[in-house]
C-alpha positions in Angstrom: 109.2 135.8 136.8 108.5 136.8 140.4 112.2 137.6 140.9 112.2 139.9 137.9 109.1 141.7 139.3 110.9 142.2 142.7 114.0 143.6 140.9 111.7 146.0 138.9 110.0 147.1 142.1 113.3 147.8 143.8 114.5 149.7 140.8 111.4 151.9 140.8 111.7 152.6 144.5 115.3 153.7 144.0 114.6 155.7 140.9 111.6 157.6 142.3 112.6 161.2 143.2 111.6 162.2 146.7 110.4 165.7 147.4 112.5 167.8 149.7 111.5 168.0 153.4 109.8 164.6 153.4 111.3 161.4 154.6 111.6 158.9 151.7 109.4 155.9 151.8 112.3 153.5 151.2 115.9 154.4 151.7 118.6 153.2 149.4 120.1 151.2 152.2 116.7 149.4 152.8 116.3 148.7 149.1 119.7 147.1 149.0 119.1 145.1 152.1 115.8 143.9 150.7 117.4 142.8 147.5 120.1 140.9 149.4 117.5 139.2 151.5 115.6 138.2 148.3 118.7 136.8 146.7 119.6 134.9 149.8 116.1 133.4 150.0 116.3 132.3 146.4 119.7 130.7 147.0 118.3 128.9 150.0 115.3 127.7 148.0 117.6 126.3 145.3 119.8 124.6 148.0 116.6 123.0 149.5 115.5 121.8 146.0 119.0 120.2 145.5 118.9 118.5 148.9 115.3 117.3 148.2 116.4 115.8 144.9 119.4 114.1 146.5 117.3 112.7 149.3 114.6 111.5 146.8 111.9 113.8 148.1 111.8 115.7 144.8 111.2 113.5 141.8 111.1 116.2 139.1 114.5 117.3 138.0 113.0 120.2 136.1 112.0 121.8 139.4 115.6 121.6 140.6 117.0 123.0 137.4 114.6 125.9 137.4 115.4 126.7 141.1 119.2 126.5 140.3 118.8 128.8 137.3 116.7 131.3 139.3 119.4 131.4 141.9 122.2 131.8 139.3 120.3 134.6 137.6 119.6 136.5 140.8 123.2 136.2 141.9 124.5 137.4 138.6 122.1 140.4 138.7 123.2 141.2 142.3 126.9 141.1 141.3 126.1 143.3 138.3 124.4 145.9 140.5 127.3 145.7 143.0 129.9 146.3 140.2 127.9 149.3 139.0 127.7 150.7 142.5 131.5 150.3 143.0 132.2 151.9 139.6 129.9 154.8 140.4 131.6 155.3 143.8 135.1 155.2 142.2 134.0 157.8 139.6 132.6 160.1 142.3 135.6 159.7 144.5 138.0 160.5 141.7 136.2 163.8 140.8 138.1 167.0 141.6 136.3 169.5 143.7 
């Protein structure tokens, strides 16, 4: 649930209009970098859970499965956002001036 909250926060930061003349609180670049760091951290946590289970440190398979699903969902969301950004860029670049 925390990952969904993070994605919602990032979406709000990106969607908030910034008044002219003021520096924005969070740039688009920073929002994307933060999202990438979050996804990377979730992926690393899932990898640690898998390694812990393989080593016998983690006895609960449910913890491992939940970590893997969180990693999968965060990666799918990131890829979806990336595909939307590429599509938007292609539409803008094909516009005639």
